[in-house]
Residue, then its C-alpha position, 0 to 999 in steps of 0.5 A: m365802787s370803782d375809781t370812776s365817777p359816781l355818775s359814770e358808774i350809774r350810767r354804766l349800771y343802767a347800761q349793763h342792767g337797765a334792760g332787765m325786767y323790773a321784778g315781775e312787772l312789765v317795764t324794765q329797770l331803766e323804764h321804772a327808774l325814769q318813770a319814778a323820777h319823771f313823776a317826782e319831777q312833775a310833782g315839783e319835788s326837790s332835786s334831791l327827791v327826783a334823784a332819789a326817785l331815779l336811784h331808789d332801786i339802784g341796789h337791784l343793779t349792784h348785787s349779784f342775785d338773779e332778777n327774779c330773786a323774790e320768786q326764789g324767796i330772797d329779799d335782796e335788801h336793795e333799799a339798804t345796799g342801794a342807799e349805802w352805795l349812794h352814800e359812799a358815792g357822795f350823795n346826801p341824806e336827802v337822797t339816800e334816806p328816802i331810798r333807805l326808807h322806801v321799803p319801810a314806807k310800803r310796809y307802813l302804808c300797808a299797815v295804815d291804809s288797807a286800800y294801799f295793799e289792794q292796789l299793789s301788784a302781785a310782784s310787790r305783794l310778794s316782795l312785801k311778804l319777804q320784807g316782813g309784811p305790814l309794820d306793827d303799831s310800834s313800828v308805825e310810830r317809829f317810822r313816823s318819827n323819822p325826819f325822812f318819813e314824808a319824803a319816803v312815803r312820797l317816793r313810794g308813791y312814785d315807785e308804785q306809779a312807775k310801772q306803765v308800759g310805753l310811758k314817754t319820759p325824759p332820757l337818763s341823761h336829763f335825770i343824771e344832770v339832776a343827780a349831779s346837782v345834788l352830788s356832794 
């Protein structure tokens, strides 16, 4: 991370990479982030989870892989790199842990709900394969024992909803203010 403030760096990342398409979907990275945050806010989530929804894919913006790396067979591990980047920036675990767990949440939901897998987009199914597929029974139990398990599952829901072409949301500046309110 550079010497600039974390919020300035987040704005810069979205300015630089936000117009890129979101991993095989019909929305951009920025549209996806804004929609996820919007859905979390509309659901009455805490400021921490709204910030997590905005920033859940920040790891896609901080690495050097191509935007279609999944199609090249590469799991960019964006959940881990993004959570670590945000932790170093000063965000608390209520923001970083649901982000770290939003990919395991997808794997969990695929393991416990066959209908969930059926509603995944083609791009999400491809990334699921690269991420290890559905969790096995022992991993399901370990995931459920994590104190951030429920927040991660809710975040995953906002992530899945956030692929709607043309959806109007509040601007990035609105959600940056939410993120500022939970920055340590």
